[in-house]
N, C-alpha and C positions, 0 to 999 in steps of 0.2 A: 861870738857874730852879734852885731847890731841887728834887730828886730827877728831876732830868734824866741826869745821871751812872746812875743806879742804873736808872732805867727804859731806857739804850742798853744797859747792862753783861746786864739781862736779854732784850732782844732778840735782842743776839749771843750769848748762851750758847742761847737757843734753836733761832737757825739753824744752831749749829754740833751741837747735837743730833741738828737734820731731815738734815743732809748727813750724819751720819755713817752710817747706811743704805746711804747712795749711795755710799760712798766704801769700804766692804765688797769682801771678792771677791762675787762673783756665788757662789750655791748652783747648783750642777749641776742641771738638772731632770732627773728621770729619764726617756727614753721610751720607748714600746714598741718593740718588734722584732717584722718577723714574717720568718718562715722557711720557705720550700717547697723540699722536698728530694724524692727518691725513695729509697725504703731497701728492703732486700728482706725479702722476706716469711717471715714463720717457719713459714706453715700453709698448705695450698690452702683455709680459711676464710677469710682475710682477703684474697685474692684476691677469692674470688667475692662477699663482700663490695662490692669497691670494683666490680666489674662489676654488680652489681644498682643500686649507688648510680647508678652513669652508665646504664643504661634506663630508669631511673625519672625525672632528668631531662632525657631524650632525649622518654620519655612525654610529659613536664609540657609540654615546648617544644613537643612537634606537637599537647595537647589542643584549641586552638583547630581545627587542620584536622581533628582527629578529628572536634570536634564539629559542623562545617561538613559533612562528608562523610557520615558515616555514621550520622547523625539524621534527623530530621527538622526540622529550624533551616530550612535552606533553603526548601523549602517556604512556612516559616511568615513570614520575613523579606520573600521578593521576593513573596507575593499581599500584606502589611501596606504594601509600599513600592508597589504597583501600586494599594492602595487611596488611598495619598494623592494622588497624581498624579489619580486619575479626579476627585476630588471637589476639586481646584486648589487645595487651601490650603498649599501649600508645604512649609513647614518643622514643620506642624503635624498631626497631634503630632511632637514633633522625634524625633531619629535613635534617640539615649537612652530613650526611650519604647517607640518598635518594638523595637528590640532586646532591651532588660531583659521587654519583655512576650513576643516570642518566644522568649526563655532560658527563662522560667517556665511556656510553653506545653511546651519543648522535655522540662522534667524531668517534667513532668507525665504526658505523652504518653510518654516514655520511663520508666517509672517498673517497670512492668512488667518490663522488659527488665532494669534494671538489680539490680533486686531479686534477678531469678534468676542475676544475674553474680555476684552478692555471696553468694546461696545454695553456687552450685556451683562458684563457682572464688575467688574472695577469701577466704571463712574458711575453707576447707581448706587454701587455702595460707599463711594469716595462723597454720593451727594446725601448719606444717609435716606435712599427711598427703600433700600435692603438690607436685612439682617447680615451678618457675616455668613451662617449658615445656609442661607437661599445664596447666595452668592458664592460662595464653594459651590454649592450644585451647580448655579447656571454657569461656573467656571469649567467645571467636567463635564459641559455637554462636546464642545468644538473637540476636547481633546479626545473625549470617547470615539467620535467618530470619526478621526484620524488616525487613533491605532485601529480600527477594526476596520478602516480598509485596506490595513498592512497587515492583517493575521490571519493566518488559516483558518480553515475551520477544524482540520486537524490538531494541531496545538489549541486552542479553543479546548474543544472536547477534552483534551489530556487532561488539564488544569480542572476541568469542570468536573472530570470523574475523580480526581484526585483530591478536592476540595467535596466531593460525594453530595453536590448539590443537585436538585433536581432539575431535567432539562427545562431550558431556559423557555419563554413563550416567544418572546422578541430580544432585541439589545437591551431593553430597559433592565430587564431579569438577570442580566450578566452581573456581578459584580465588579468593581475595578478591580478587586485585588488579586481577581482572575486573570481579568481580562490583561494586566500590565507582565507576568510572568509569560501570559503564551505568546505576547505582543514581543514579546525579548528575544524569544525564541526563534519567532519566525521572523528579524530583522538579521539574526546570525545566521539564520538558514540562505535568506539571500545573500544576506553579505558574502558568504563561503561560495556562494553557486556563479556569482561575480568573481570574487577571485580566481577562480578554476578558471575560467573562461582566458582572463588576464595572464595567466601563466603559460597558457601556450602557445603562443606566437613566441614570445621569450624560452622557451623549454624548446622549441624545434631549434631557435638558431643555438641554441648548447649544443644542442646533439650535433647538426651540423657544424660547427666549428671544432666539437668533440673529434668528427671521423676526419674532418680534413687533416686536423691535426696527427691525427693516430698513423692516417694512409702517407703521410708525410716523413715519421716518424721521430716527430718532437713530444716525444712521449712525457719528458720531464717538463713542457711546459704547462702550465694550468691552463686548463683552457676557460677559465671565466676569466680570467684577467684577458685572454684574447676576444671574447664574447661580449664582456662588457660594453666596447665603444662602438661595437653594431649593434646590442641593444639598445643603448641612447641616442646613435645616431637613427632607428627605426622610427624609435617613437617622438623624436621630434618631428621626424619626416612627415609623419601620420597624424601630428600635432594631436599629441594624444590624450592633455590636459585638458582640449576643449572636447576631444572624444568621450575622458570618463567622466568629467565633471557635468553635461551635457546629459549623458544617459541615467547618473544619478539621481542628478534633478527631475527630470522625466518620469523616472521609474515610480514617484510620489505621487504622479497626477498632476505636477505642476505646470 
């Protein structure tokens, strides 16, 4: 058939050209290397910088615990959890919403404390006017004042006795490691007290609905299912979020 040999030759030439790159030696692909080692420091400043970085990473890793232990976050999230259980909405609002609301309220309530820490400790330290130890001592003062205002004397005496510490003459004699757990259990008691008060109106609705259903002979109908719309309606009519959030913020003296 005319033209067939030429066509076959062209196809053979094209196959050879395509196979040449595969037959050529593969070029080495440069790979990055990573080396970790310990070298001798040439100045004390290099050692101090490494120690500061280690302390910063340690504080960052403990930031969630610091947020839970030394701020108002614990009271807020416990009360919100009690509220959700009292209404009986199961996972509404979801945990992410409650935690986010508690975090923003924590930032709002703790803003005066954070501003004072920034003015008295962080800014002088960044300007190299004070050392790290003095900056930490200065930053602890506003936090300790906040915790002292929310801590009951009974709880403070409990941990002073457990630590076998001598009776302090003033607040400065109280160790921070004694103050933090006393502040925590005081916050938990306050949060549980508020949660109990929140439960009462919703418990009354549950009891009324259960009594009505029982008197009507509807024993197979779950009272919780019938009471839930009434509890949500009550919470909306009284503007519950406004009342609860306002009361929580005012309870910290804001």
